[in-house]
N, C-alpha and C positions, 0 to 999 in steps of 0.2 A: 302601407303594406308592411307585413312582418318580414324579417330577414329570411325566414323559411320560405315564405311565398315568393320573395325576390329570387332566391336561389332556384326554386322549382320553376319559376317563370323563365329564367335564363336557360336552365337545362332543357326545358321543353322547347323553347325557341330554337336552341342550337340543334336539338335532335330532329325536330320537324324540318328545319332548313336543310340539314344533311340528307334526310330521307327524300325530300322533294328534289334535291339536286341529283341524287342517285336515280330516282324514278324518271326525272327529266332526261337524263343521259340514256336511260333504257328506252324511253319513248323515241328519242331521236334515232336510235339504232334501228327502230322499227319503221321509220319513215313518217312519223306523226309528230307534229310540234306540240308542245305543252298547251299552247293556245287552242289548237284544234281539238285536242283531247278534252280540255276543260269546257270548251264551247259545246262540243257534242254531248258531253256529260250533262251540262246544264239543260240543253234541249231535251235530252232523254228524261231527266227528272222533272223539269218544270213545264214541258210541252212547248208548243209554238209561241214565239215571242216576237214583238216588234224589234227590228234591228237596233233602234236606239236604246231600248230597254236591255237588249242583249249586251250591247256595248257597256252600259252602266253596270250590269251584273258581273261582267268579266273585267271591269276596270280598265277599259281601253277606249280610245277615241272612236267616234262614229266612223271616220274614214278608215281607221285600222280594222274595225269590225267588218266594214263593207268589203275591204280587200280580203280578209280572212274568209268571209262567207262566199265570196266569188271563187276562191281557191277550193273551198269545200264543195261548192256547187258543181264545179268542173269535175271533181272526183265522184260526184253522185251521192255525197253524204248528207247534203241539205237541199232544200228547195225554197225558193222565194215565192211569195204570192202577195197580192194586194189585200189590204184590210177592206172588208165588205162595207164598213161604215165610212172609211176615208181612204180613197184610192191612192193617196200620196204616201200612206204608211206601208212600209214593207214588212211583211210577216215572214219569219224564218222558221222552217220546220225541219226536223230530222227525218231522213228517209230510212227505208228498210236497210239499205247499205250502210248508212250512218249508224244505225242501231247495231248492226253486225260488227262494225269497227269498235264501238263502245264495249260490246260483249267480249270481243276478243282481247281488247286492252285490259279489261277487268280480270279476265281469266289469266292472262299472261302476268299481270301484276300480282295476282293471288299466288300463282305458281312460283314466281320469283321469290316472294316473301316466304311462302311455305318451304321452299328449298332451304332457305337460310334459317327459318325458325326451327327446322328439324335438327339443326346443328347446336341449338341452345340446350342447356340443362333443363330438365323438366320443371324445376323451381322457377326459372326465369320465364318459361312459357306460361306457367300458372300466374305469375305476377303480371304479365302482359294481359292475360285474359281478365284478371281481376280489375285491371285499370281501364278496360274498355268502356264500362258504363260511365265512369267519371270523365273520361275523355269525350264521350258522346255528349254528356251534359255540358262540359266546358265549351265544346264546339257549338252546341245549340245556343249557349249564352252569347258567344261571340257573333253568331249569325242573327241574334235577336229572337231566337226561338227557345223553347224550353228543352226540346230534345232533338236529336238528329235521327234520321232513318237508320235502318239496319246497316251495319258495317259491311262494306262490300269486300 
């Protein structure tokens, strides 16, 4: 890797870590854990998933995911069902209430960011806009896909 790529990688890593930390604190103030928000977002994007696959996607153990799903089920955000082909497999689906939570969190996140973006000079806003396609391509590569869906 070139020195330029090394510097950019370090700066992007630091920036994304700081952004995630700030958003995590914001979510916590709203009563939603990052794990809950991520899992609901995954179910909203990917559709119903076996609990074991969901644990893998979210990079947590199966018991941790089972506990998380139980908490979200009690809140009415997800529902469990049995796989039609194998009754031992638990399928997790997002509910209408869970979709409403995702929508609200995305709107609040967008509002939070928009409030602070409006404080930036127009040149910096334009630079961020110009970087979005490259960031999307980079994220797609990291995820093993060519591109990422629309920026929320």
